[in-house]
C-alpha positions in Angstrom: -15.9 -9.3 -60.1 -18.1 -10.9 -62.1 -19.9 -12.9 -59.3 -20.6 -9.5 -57.7 -22.0 -8.2 -60.7 -24.4 -10.9 -61.3 -25.5 -10.6 -57.4 -25.9 -6.6 -57.9 -28.0 -7.2 -61.5 -30.2 -10.0 -59.5 -30.7 -7.5 -57.0 -31.7 -4.6 -59.0 -34.2 -7.0 -61.2 -35.8 -7.9 -57.7 -36.3 -4.4 -56.7 -37.6 -3.3 -60.1 -40.1 -6.6 -59.8 -41.0 -5.1 -56.2 -41.5 -1.6 -57.3 -43.5 -2.4 -60.5 -45.7 -4.5 -58.2 -46.1 -1.8 -55.7 -47.1 0.4 -58.4 -49.7 -1.9 -60.1 -51.0 -2.6 -56.6 -51.5 1.2 -55.8 -53.1 1.8 -59.4 -55.5 -1.0 -58.6 -56.6 0.5 -55.3 -57.2 4.0 -57.0 -59.2 2.3 -59.8 -61.2 0.4 -57.2 -61.9 3.4 -55.5 -62.5 5.7 -58.3 -65.0 2.8 -59.8 -66.8 2.4 -56.2 -66.9 6.4 -55.9 -69.0 6.6 -59.4 -71.0 3.5 -58.1 -71.9 5.6 -55.1 -70.5 2.8 -53.0 -68.7 5.4 -50.8 -67.8 3.1 -47.8 -65.7 0.7 -50.5 -64.2 3.7 -52.2 -63.2 5.2 -48.6 -61.3 1.7 -48.0 -59.5 1.7 -51.5 -58.8 4.8 -51.7 -57.1 4.7 -48.1 -54.8 1.9 -49.4 -53.8 4.0 -52.4 -52.8 6.9 -50.2 -50.9 4.9 -47.9 -48.8 3.8 -50.8 -48.6 6.9 -52.8 -49.0 9.5 -49.7 -48.0 12.6 -52.4 -51.0 11.9 -54.5 -53.6 14.8 -54.4 -56.0 13.4 -56.6 -56.5 10.3 -54.3 -56.9 12.7 -51.4 -59.6 14.4 -53.5 -61.4 11.6 -54.1 -61.1 10.5 -50.4 -62.6 14.0 -49.3 -65.3 13.7 -51.8 -66.3 10.4 -50.7 -66.2 11.6 -47.0 -68.5 14.3 -47.9 -70.8 11.8 -49.4 -71.2 10.0 -46.4 -71.6 13.1 -44.3 -68.2 12.6 -42.5 -67.0 16.4 -42.5 -63.8 16.1 -40.6 -62.3 13.3 -42.5 -63.0 15.1 -45.5 -61.4 18.3 -44.3 -58.0 16.5 -43.2 -58.0 14.7 -47.0 -58.8 18.0 -48.9 -56.1 19.8 -46.3 -53.6 17.0 -47.6 -54.5 17.2 -51.0 -54.1 21.2 -50.9 -50.7 20.5 -48.9 -49.7 18.3 -51.8 -50.4 21.0 -54.7 -51.3 24.1 -53.1 -51.5 25.9 -56.8 -54.6 23.4 -57.5 -57.7 25.5 -57.4 -60.1 22.1 -57.6 -58.2 20.9 -54.1 -58.9 24.7 -52.5 -62.4 24.5 -54.0 -63.4 21.3 -52.5 -62.0 22.2 -49.3 -64.1 25.1 -48.9 -67.2 22.8 -50.0 -65.9 20.6 -47.0 -65.9 23.3 -44.6 -69.0 24.6 -45.8 -70.9 21.3 -45.4 -69.7 21.0 -41.7 -70.9 24.5 -41.4 -74.6 23.7 -42.7 -74.8 20.6 -40.5 -73.8 22.6 -37.3 -76.6 25.1 -38.2 -79.0 22.5 -38.7 -77.9 21.3 -35.2 -77.8 24.5 -33.2 -79.9 26.7 -35.4 -79.0 30.1 -36.9 -77.1 31.9 -34.2 -77.8 35.4 -35.7 -81.8 34.3 -35.5 -84.1 36.6 -33.3 -84.7 33.7 -30.5 -80.9 33.2 -30.1 -80.1 37.3 -30.0 -83.2 37.4 -27.7 -81.3 34.8 -25.5 -78.4 36.6 -25.6 -80.1 39.9 -24.5 -81.8 38.3 -21.7 -78.4 36.4 -20.3 -76.6 40.2 -20.5 -79.8 41.6 -18.5 -79.6 39.1 -16.0 -75.8 39.5 -16.0 -75.9 43.0 -15.2 -78.9 42.6 -12.5 -76.4 39.8 -10.8 -74.0 42.7 -10.6 -75.4 45.7 -10.0 -79.1 45.0 -8.7 -82.3 45.1 -10.6 -82.3 48.8 -9.9 -79.1 49.7 -12.1 -79.4 47.1 -14.8 -81.3 49.5 -16.9 -78.8 52.0 -16.8 -75.8 50.0 -17.3 -74.8 48.0 -20.5 -72.3 45.2 -21.0 
């Protein structure tokens, strides 16, 4: 019986040391990520924060800092994914929601820069021209003026 107790005590000690080492490593990764973010070294921050997120997937602050780092590098999809994870972890945290909105907004702005303003005059004219062409194709040029799609 005493022998079993000693073995159990040794196993508990080893387990607690392993847990403490994991916690220290996770906190170190988070701190490295935070410092890299503050130093504007976003790629380094992402690398460290990914390790911290893998060690503690229920930490919304890690996910938020990851999202912010991705946004700084204009990587919108990973930023949105990280912000969504943060919101899923703590839906009551308004800061997580704010940054998720910012990530979607940044993605929208970058798409607008690439594709232009869809509601702009030149695009509206293009839509109007394509509708007229479609009417002419379906009903002939003479009746295209009377029919609207």
